[in-house]
Residue frames as qw, qx, qy, qz and C-alpha x, y, z in Angstrom:
[[0.000, 0.890, 0.457, 0.000, 0.00, 0.00, 0.00],
 [0.400, 0.495, -0.020, 0.771, 1.35, 3.44, -0.96],
 [0.226, -0.210, -0.458, 0.834, 1.85, 6.16, 1.62],
 [0.268, -0.061, -0.164, -0.947, -0.80, 8.30, -0.09],
 [0.602, -0.281, -0.644, -0.379, -3.31, 5.45, 0.28],
 [0.495, -0.282, -0.667, 0.480, -2.41, 5.04, 3.94],
 [0.043, -0.108, -0.218, 0.969, -2.88, 8.76, 4.54],
 [0.423, -0.167, -0.401, -0.795, -6.21, 8.79, 2.68],
 [0.625, -0.334, -0.701, -0.082, -7.48, 5.88, 4.79],
 [0.383, -0.221, -0.532, 0.722, -6.19, 7.53, 7.98],
 [0.129, -0.015, 0.005, -0.992, -7.96, 10.79, 7.14],
 [0.551, -0.237, -0.518, -0.610, -11.22, 9.06, 6.28],
 [0.611, -0.285, -0.719, 0.170, -11.13, 6.85, 9.38],
 [0.350, -0.328, -0.453, 0.752, -10.57, 9.84, 11.63],
 [0.108, 0.863, 0.494, -0.006, -12.91, 12.29, 9.91],
 [0.318, -0.619, 0.150, 0.703, -10.06, 14.64, 8.99],
 [0.557, 0.804, 0.135, -0.160, -10.34, 16.81, 5.89],
 [0.792, 0.247, 0.144, 0.539, -7.64, 16.71, 3.24],
 [0.132, 0.872, 0.001, 0.471, -7.47, 20.51, 3.52],
 [0.578, -0.781, 0.212, -0.100, -6.31, 20.20, 7.13],
 [0.892, -0.137, 0.268, 0.338, -3.70, 17.60, 6.19],
 [0.589, 0.596, 0.142, 0.526, -2.43, 19.71, 3.28],
 [0.120, -0.917, 0.098, -0.368, -2.12, 22.76, 5.51],
 [0.759, -0.607, 0.229, 0.048, -0.29, 20.78, 8.21],
 [0.832, -0.052, 0.317, 0.452, 2.34, 19.43, 5.83],
 [0.092, -0.682, 0.210, 0.695, 2.73, 22.75, 3.99],
 [0.255, 0.090, 0.789, 0.552, 1.34, 21.60, 0.66],
 [0.383, 0.153, -0.122, -0.903, -1.15, 23.46, -1.50],
 [0.700, 0.153, 0.548, -0.431, -4.46, 21.62, -1.80],
 [0.768, 0.559, -0.130, -0.285, -4.19, 21.13, -5.57],
 [0.319, 0.589, -0.739, 0.070, -0.61, 19.84, -5.32],
 [0.377, -0.219, 0.810, -0.392, -1.64, 17.60, -2.45],
 [0.802, 0.314, 0.278, -0.426, -4.54, 16.24, -4.53],
 [0.630, 0.610, -0.462, -0.137, -2.03, 15.45, -7.27],
 [0.015, -0.449, 0.858, -0.249, 0.03, 13.50, -4.71],
 [0.631, 0.025, 0.628, -0.455, -3.03, 11.51, -3.63],
 [0.825, 0.478, 0.105, -0.283, -3.67, 10.60, -7.28],
 [0.837, -0.127, 0.375, 0.379, -0.02, 9.65, -7.89],
 [0.535, 0.777, 0.168, 0.287, 0.77, 12.57, -10.21],
 [0.182, 0.799, -0.352, 0.452, 3.45, 14.21, -8.07],
 [0.699, -0.139, -0.557, 0.426, 5.80, 13.56, -5.18],
 [0.400, -0.909, -0.120, -0.009, 6.05, 15.33, -1.86],
 [0.260, 0.762, -0.460, 0.373, 9.19, 17.20, -0.86],
 [0.544, 0.047, -0.730, 0.411, 11.42, 15.67, 1.83],
 [0.095, -0.099, 0.462, -0.876, 10.05, 18.19, 4.36],
 [0.671, -0.072, -0.117, -0.729, 6.45, 17.36, 3.41],
 [0.760, 0.005, -0.648, -0.051, 7.22, 13.65, 3.78],
 [0.287, 0.088, -0.681, 0.668, 8.66, 14.32, 7.23],
 [0.361, -0.061, 0.263, -0.893, 5.52, 16.27, 8.21],
 [0.745, -0.033, -0.439, -0.500, 3.34, 13.45, 6.80],
 [0.625, -0.020, -0.741, 0.245, 5.02, 10.92, 9.08],
 [0.010, 0.053, -0.522, 0.852, 4.58, 13.32, 12.03],
 [0.560, -0.071, -0.097, -0.820, 0.91, 13.64, 11.13],
 [0.773, -0.051, -0.585, -0.242, 0.42, 9.86, 11.08],
 [0.472, -0.023, -0.711, 0.520, 2.03, 9.66, 14.53],
 [0.314, -0.759, -0.571, 0.024, -0.60, 12.08, 15.86],
 [0.414, -0.199, -0.149, 0.876, 1.60, 15.16, 16.23],
 [0.060, -0.385, -0.361, -0.847, -1.18, 17.26, 14.64],
 [0.498, -0.656, -0.550, -0.138, -3.39, 16.75, 17.69],
 [0.014, 0.600, -0.315, 0.736, -3.22, 19.60, 20.18],
 [0.355, -0.233, -0.787, 0.448, -3.16, 18.93, 23.89],
 [0.222, -0.833, -0.504, -0.047, -5.72, 20.62, 26.10],
 [0.443, -0.622, -0.037, 0.645, -2.95, 22.86, 27.42],
 [0.287, -0.010, 0.459, 0.840, -2.14, 24.04, 23.89],
 [0.047, -0.625, -0.644, -0.438, -5.82, 24.69, 23.18],
 [0.358, -0.824, -0.384, 0.212, -6.28, 26.70, 26.38],
 [0.419, -0.511, 0.145, 0.736, -3.13, 28.72, 25.67],
 [0.470, 0.798, 0.102, -0.363, -4.39, 29.49, 22.17],
 [0.264, -0.499, 0.680, 0.468, -1.49, 27.83, 20.36]]
């Protein structure tokens, strides 16, 4: 299974929009859509952020939410 397929399944399973994912990894929505369809590759930094995302680093703690981060 390709990383893009894993991410798509992860997003769907968790009710996360692709727009949020694209913003988190620093990828424009249209370029990100091209990645999901296999028409382009992510940059090394975007790949790093993708792996962070899959590890749950995009989830804010209650402390971060209360501090407004």
